[in-house]
C-alpha positions in Angstrom: 81.6 -35.0 237.1 81.3 -36.2 233.6 78.5 -34.8 231.3 76.1 -37.4 230.1 75.9 -37.7 226.3 72.3 -37.5 224.8 71.0 -40.7 223.5 70.7 -40.6 219.7 67.5 -41.9 218.1 67.6 -45.1 216.2 68.3 -44.6 212.5 65.5 -45.2 210.0 66.1 -46.7 206.6 64.8 -44.4 203.8 62.0 -45.9 201.7 62.4 -45.8 197.9 59.7 -43.7 196.2 57.2 -45.7 194.1 54.9 -44.7 191.2 52.1 -46.5 192.9 52.0 -43.8 195.6 48.4 -43.1 196.3 48.8 -39.3 196.6 50.6 -39.1 193.2 48.0 -41.2 191.4 45.2 -39.1 192.9 46.8 -35.9 191.7 47.3 -37.1 188.2 43.7 -38.3 188.0 42.4 -34.9 189.2 44.5 -33.1 186.5 43.2 -35.5 183.7 39.6 -35.1 184.8 39.8 -31.3 184.9 41.3 -31.1 181.4 38.6 -33.4 179.9 35.8 -31.5 181.6 37.3 -28.2 180.5 37.5 -29.4 176.9 33.9 -30.5 176.9 32.7 -27.2 178.3 34.6 -25.3 175.6 33.4 -27.5 172.9 29.8 -27.2 174.1 30.0 -23.5 174.2 31.2 -23.3 170.6 28.1 -23.3 168.4 29.9 -22.6 165.1 29.6 -24.9 162.1 31.5 -25.1 158.8 29.5 -24.4 155.7 30.1 -23.3 152.1 30.3 -19.7 150.9 30.7 -18.6 147.3 33.9 -16.9 146.3 32.4 -14.7 143.6 29.1 -13.6 142.1 27.2 -16.6 140.6 24.1 -16.3 138.5 21.2 -18.7 138.3 22.0 -21.8 136.1 25.7 -21.9 136.9 27.1 -25.3 137.5 29.4 -25.0 140.5 33.1 -26.0 140.4 35.5 -26.5 143.4 36.9 -22.9 142.9 33.4 -21.3 143.2 33.1 -22.1 146.9 35.2 -22.0 150.1 34.6 -23.4 153.6 33.5 -20.8 156.2 33.0 -21.3 159.9 30.0 -19.4 161.2 27.4 -19.5 164.0 24.0 -20.3 162.7 22.3 -21.8 165.8 18.9 -23.1 164.8 19.3 -22.3 161.1 22.4 -24.4 160.5 20.4 -27.2 158.8 19.4 -24.7 156.0 22.9 -24.5 154.7 25.1 -27.0 153.0 27.8 -28.4 155.4 31.4 -28.3 154.3 31.7 -32.1 154.4 29.2 -32.2 151.4 30.9 -30.9 148.2 28.5 -28.8 146.0 30.7 -29.2 142.9 28.7 -30.4 139.9 25.4 -29.0 141.2 23.5 -26.1 139.6 22.6 -22.8 141.3 18.9 -21.9 141.2 19.2 -18.2 142.0 21.7 -15.3 142.0 24.3 -15.5 144.7 26.7 -12.7 145.8 30.4 -13.1 146.6 30.8 -14.2 150.3 27.1 -15.4 150.6 26.5 -18.7 152.3 25.3 -21.5 150.2 21.8 -22.6 151.2 20.6 -26.1 150.5 17.6 -24.8 148.6 19.8 -22.8 146.2 21.5 -25.9 144.6 19.9 -28.8 142.7 21.1 -31.7 140.7 22.3 -30.5 137.2 19.7 -31.4 134.6 20.8 -32.8 131.2 21.9 -30.2 128.7 24.2 -29.2 125.9 27.5 -27.4 126.2 28.1 -24.9 123.5 31.2 -22.9 122.6 30.5 -19.3 121.5 33.4 -17.6 119.8 33.1 -13.8 120.3 35.4 -11.3 118.6 37.2 -8.9 120.8 35.1 -5.7 121.2 31.8 -7.5 120.8 31.4 -8.3 124.5 32.5 -6.7 127.8 35.0 -8.4 130.0 33.5 -11.7 131.0 33.9 -14.0 133.9 32.6 -17.3 135.0 29.1 -17.2 136.6 27.9 -14.0 134.8 24.6 -13.8 133.0 24.5 -12.8 129.4 22.1 -12.3 126.5 23.4 -13.5 123.1 22.6 -11.4 120.0 23.3 -12.0 116.3 23.7 -9.0 113.9 24.2 -9.0 110.2 24.7 -6.2 107.7 21.3 -4.9 106.5 19.4 -7.1 109.0 17.7 -6.3 112.3 19.5 -7.7 115.4 18.1 -11.0 116.5 18.2 -12.2 120.1 19.6 -15.8 120.0 19.5 -16.7 123.7 18.4 -14.9 126.9 19.6 -15.2 130.5 22.4 -17.6 129.7 25.0 -18.3 132.5 28.6 -18.3 131.5 30.2 -21.6 132.6 33.8 -20.8 131.4 35.8 -18.2 129.5 38.9 -19.0 127.4 41.1 -16.7 125.5 42.3 -17.1 122.0 45.3 -19.0 123.1 43.3 -21.9 124.5 42.7 -25.3 123.0 39.3 -24.3 121.6 40.5 -21.1 120.1 39.0 -20.0 116.8 40.9 -17.2 115.1 43.6 -15.0 116.7 41.3 -12.3 118.2 38.4 -14.1 119.8 37.2 -15.2 123.2 35.6 -18.5 123.7 32.6 -18.4 125.9 31.3 -21.8 127.2 27.6 -22.0 128.0 25.3 -24.8 129.1 21.8 -24.7 127.5 19.0 -27.0 126.5 19.2 -28.9 123.2 16.7 -26.6 121.5 18.7 -23.5 122.6 21.9 -25.2 121.4 20.4 -25.6 117.9 19.6 -21.9 117.8 23.1 -21.0 118.8 24.6 -23.3 116.2 22.4 -21.9 113.5 23.4 -18.4 114.4 27.1 -19.3 114.4 26.8 -21.0 111.0 25.4 -17.9 109.4 27.4 -14.8 108.4 26.5 -13.0 111.5 28.4 -11.2 114.2 27.8 -12.5 117.7 27.5 -9.9 120.5 27.1 -10.5 124.2 25.3 -8.3 126.7 26.2 -8.8 130.4 23.3 -8.7 132.8 23.7 -7.7 136.5 21.5 -8.5 139.5 18.8 -11.0 140.3 16.6 -10.2 137.2 13.1 -11.6 136.6 12.7 -14.4 134.1 12.7 -13.3 130.5 10.6 -14.7 127.6 12.3 -17.2 125.4 13.4 -15.7 122.1 11.3 -17.1 119.2 12.5 -14.9 116.3 14.1 -17.3 113.6 17.8 -16.8 113.5 18.2 -18.1 110.0 16.0 -15.4 108.4 17.1 -11.9 107.8 14.6 -9.2 108.8 15.4 -6.0 106.9 16.7 -3.3 109.1 13.8 -1.0 109.9 11.1 -3.4 108.7 10.2 -4.3 112.2 10.3 -0.8 113.5 7.3 1.4 113.9 8.0 4.8 112.2 7.8 7.7 114.5 4.6 9.7 113.9 4.4 12.9 116.0 1.0 13.7 117.2 -0.5 17.0 115.8 -0.4 19.8 118.4 -3.8 20.4 119.9 -5.1 23.9 120.4 -5.9 24.8 124.0 -9.7 24.8 124.6 -11.2 28.2 125.3 -12.2 28.6 128.9 -15.9 28.8 129.6 -17.7 32.2 129.8 -18.3 31.9 133.5 -14.6 31.8 134.1 -13.8 34.8 132.0 -16.3 37.1 133.7 -15.4 38.8 136.9 -17.9 38.7 139.7 -19.7 42.1 140.1 -18.1 43.7 137.0 -20.9 42.8 134.6 -24.6 42.6 135.2 -26.1 39.2 135.2 -28.0 38.3 132.1 -31.8 38.2 132.5 -34.3 36.1 130.7 -35.7 38.1 127.8 -39.4 39.0 128.2 -41.6 37.9 125.3 -43.2 40.8 123.5 -47.1 41.1 123.8 -48.9 39.5 120.9 -50.9 41.6 118.6 -54.7 41.5 119.1 -56.4 39.2 116.8 -58.8 40.5 114.2 -61.6 38.5 115.6 -61.8 40.8 118.7 -62.5 43.9 116.8 
């Protein structure tokens, strides 16, 4: 008996894979949609904005330069509108109050730079501390035999150049660039034209406004003429304590009112 061979199934022709396969297209679309939604969720959760922060201490009246600020990304939430965005450059604007290094730059702290005069103040070495842009200084003029005169008060330093710069005057001087009003510029030029020594005093902190100096800089006030001589007050003797404080209670008898002596009988009664 011969074994019967199993019948083999008919052969099928393999189909070539196509990019238009519905399952493949659906999977790709799901991946793209998930990536887009994830990016939107992450972007919505990030509330940080990029604003400006000052790189060093800046005093009121300083005209900002590109090197005075840097962009900083912070989270400000509802107060973001109060600060200057990084897409708006503050260079060329003037600061209205003292700002510390690293402090964010508020919109209210910068204004358009008003018209003014730029003055170069040559200062001999040793007549001023180490200066930097953005510091606040008082400018004084001193002459031999004359009392010191305050030329300008609360002046922001716009730039500092050493004696090797283009505007150098002399071999041992520092050029201090300030921006002041035309009237203050005249006082500075008059003080520089006189045979006076210019001295600078550096101020620190957010100080209150100072009165404008009005003493003429072209007139020499003799040294000591404007000073009030010291007059020590005469020593006063301590007042004697009252009698009631010197007596001890119970140690002395109390004073009684003297009794008037009886009057002599008149002659008319005899």
